[in-house]
N, C-alpha and C positions, 0 to 999 in steps of 0.2 A: 503494499501500501505506500503509495507516494506522499509527499508534504502535503499537498493539496485537498487530497481527501480526507487526512488526519486534520487538517485545518477545520475543514466543513464539519468535521464531528466535534471539535470542540465549540465550535461556532454554534452547531445546533444545543449541544449541552449546556452553555453560555444562556442563548435565548430562550430555552424552553425550562430552565432552570433545576437540572438535573446534573447528576456527577455521574462520570463513565469510571466505572470498577476496574482495578487495576490489581490481579490476581498472581501470584508467585507460582512456578511452577518448578520440580526439579525430577519427575520422573513422567513417564507415557501416564500414567493413571491420573494424577495431579492434572496433567494438561487436560485428559479427555473428562474430567469431572467440572472441572472451569467451562470448557466448551459445552458441554451437554447443557450446562443450566442456562450459558446465555443463549443457545439456541429455542430450548423451553420458551423461555420469557423473550425473546427477541430483542436482546439486548445486545450493545455493544460493548465489547471488552478489551482492554489491552490485558495479554498475556506476557509474564514478566520471568526474567531470571535475572536474578542478582548477578554480580561478578562470580560470587564463589558456586551459583546455580548454574552458571553458562559452562563454568569451568568444570562442573561435574558432568553435566548432560554435553556439553561439546555445543558452541555455537551453530558449526551447521545441521548437526541432528537436530537442537531446537529450532533452528529455522524449516527443517524436514517437516518436524512433529506438526508445526503452526501449518504451514503448507498443506500436508494431508487432512488435516480437519478441515482447513477452509475449502477443499475440493468437494465436502459433503455438503456444506453452505459457505457459499463463496461469501468474502469481505465480513465475517463475524469478528473476527479476532486480529488485532494490533500485535505483532511482534515488538516487545519493548524492554531494554536494557534498565534495569533497576539499581541504581547506586554505582553507577562505575565511576570510581575513585582515582584511576589513573586513565591518562590518554591513550594507552595501550588499549585498554578495556575499550574504549570507545570505538578505536579502530577495528578490533577482533569483531566486534558484533557487528558493526556498519559492515567490513567487507564481507559478512557473513550471511547480509541481506537483511537484518532489524530492520524494522520500520520506523523506530523510534529510540533515541536512548536519554539516560538520564547522567548528565555529569554531575556529580556531587565532591565539591570542594568545600563543602560547608564547614568540614573540622579545620580548616585553613585561615589566616589569617586573612582579611578582606582582600587585599591585593594580589595576594597569591591564589585566591579561589577566582579572582576576576579573570588571571593570567591563563589559568588552565582551562575554565571556561570558556574563554573568548577562542581561542585554540581549538577546542572540541567543537564549538561551533562554527568556525572555519572548515574542519574537515566535514562536520554533519551538513552544512548547506553546499560544499560542493559535490556530495553525492546525494543530494535533495532528500534530505532526511529531517524529521522532527526533533527537536532537542530540547531538554527540560534542565534549567539549573537546579541551585539552591542555595539559597543564603539563609542564615541563621539554622544552626545547629540542633536536629530532632534528635535527641537523646535516646537511652535506652537499646532494647536488642530484641528481635522475637527468638533469641536463645534462652532468654532470662526466664525465672519462676513466677508463677502468679503471687507469690510473697513479698514482690517488690513494691514499693510505695512511690507515689510522684515525689517526695519529698530527695528521693534516693538517688534521683536526676540531674545531670549537668545538661542543661540546654540553654542555648542562645537564640533568644527571642528575636524576629523578624525586624527590623525597623523601617518604616515607610519611606522614609526617606532614603535611604541606603537602599532599598528596594529600588526606587526610581532610577539611581545611579548604577546599578547593578547589570539593570535591563538594557540600559541605554550604553552600557560599556560594554556588555558582552553579545547582546543581538541574541538570546534566549527566547524562544519561543512560548515556553511555559515555565513557572516558578514554584517549586515548592518551598513552604513556608514553615516556620515554627509561630504557632500563636496558641503553643500548650500542650499541643500533641506528641506524643511518645510511642516509640517503637515497642511493641510487646503487650502480653496483658497484665494491667497492674492493679493492685490493691487501691481503693476508692476509685473517686471519679474525675478524669480530667475537667479542669475549667478551660474552656476556649476563650480566648479572647476576642469577642467579635468587634469590639472598638476598634482594634488593631487590624483586623482583617478586613475590614469596613475600609480603613484607610491605605492600606497597602493595595488593595483592588482599585482605589481610584488614583493611588499614585503610578500604578504600574500597566493598568488595563490591558492586560493579558493572562491567558487560562492559569489560575492558581492550583495548586496541588496540596494534599494534603496527606502527608505518609504516618503511619501508627494508626490506620482508620479502626483497628480491631477491638482497643478498648474505648472507644467513643460512642457513649448511649444515642438512641433514636433521634432523640430532643433534639439536640446540639448538633448532630450529623443535618438536620431538616434544617436547621438555623442557618449552617454555614453555606447549604445550597444556596440560600436566599443572597448570602453576602457577595458570592464569585467564587466558591470553591468548585473546579471544574472535574476533578479526578480525585478519587480516594483510593489508596493503596490498603491491601488485604493481605497478610502472609501469615501471621501468628495463630490465628483461629484457623485457616487452612491447616497448619501444619498438626497443629493440637487434634483437628480432628480425625484425620490422616492417621496419626501414629496409637492413637487412641483404639481405633476401629481395629488396626492390625494386632495389637496389643491384646486385646480382646477377643479376637478370632482363634489367637496364638494360643490361647488359652487349653483350648481343646485341642489335645494331642492328636487329635485325628485329623485336625483342619492344617494341612500341609501343603496341598496344593495352591499355588498362586494364584489360578483360575477359578480358587472357592473363596479364599479371602480377600482378595483385592477388589472386587466387584462389589465388598460391601464399604470398602474404603473409601472406592468411586461415589458411591451413594452418599456416605457420611460428609465429604467432602462438598459434592454437588449441591447437598441443602445448603450448608454454609453459605457458598454463592449464590444462591437463590435468594435467601435471607438479606445477604448485602444489597444486590441488584434491586430488590424490590425497594429497600430503605434509602438505596441513592436515585430513586424516581425514572431509572434508565429502561424498564418494562415497558415493551413494545416499541422501541425508539428504531429499530430495525424494520422498517417498514416492509422490506423486501421479502422477507419470510413469510 
């Protein structure tokens, strides 16, 4: 899928007040579950691999998986690199045919983040690819346990004026921001700073991305949509559903054939993705299906 087609999807999301769900996969089963949910609910999705997941799957293999799924129902999924923290990650994804990439220099000082992101933007645009930047560090990790609290997280909130400068200096197409969101599933409820979100949206006028969507309750998600969030990332809840399903299946010593227990894992993940798609308001937004 090319840059112009992706821009149309973000524009539609912005105009109609919904968010496109971005869901991570690292196995064929996870990819299939995400796709089945999207097709069932006629929703666009981004199917993502982090840099680590891309290395595990193989960038060309990830492209092949999504190509195969899109042959069943064309143009459902955008293949996206999530949290590419090095220029080499961006190059590997684009050269393998990813549709969209995320350059995450958020842990770097501002000038270094700009320098890395601008370099990645130039490479992405040269190849006709959409690119997301990140400003304001989203703390946490999808590998952390549920006993972590929000007070444990080191985060850097996104400043509206700095976001304006960052977009102008780098030329990114969308921007991941920190407005109180964190990666992983945490104790307590996050407190999304909607005033900050509104100011960032006004300052940047480009699609805004919310990472760490797994722990944010529905009421705050719905409000974020009305304030300019056009893409929301989910990974932790998918990993939990997948691993818990397999773990429960394997308690039965007779359940040792993958074709017996993997479909159960697919169904568990599909249920999570369907719930998120409905929450994000993107049901029936793929009118071709």
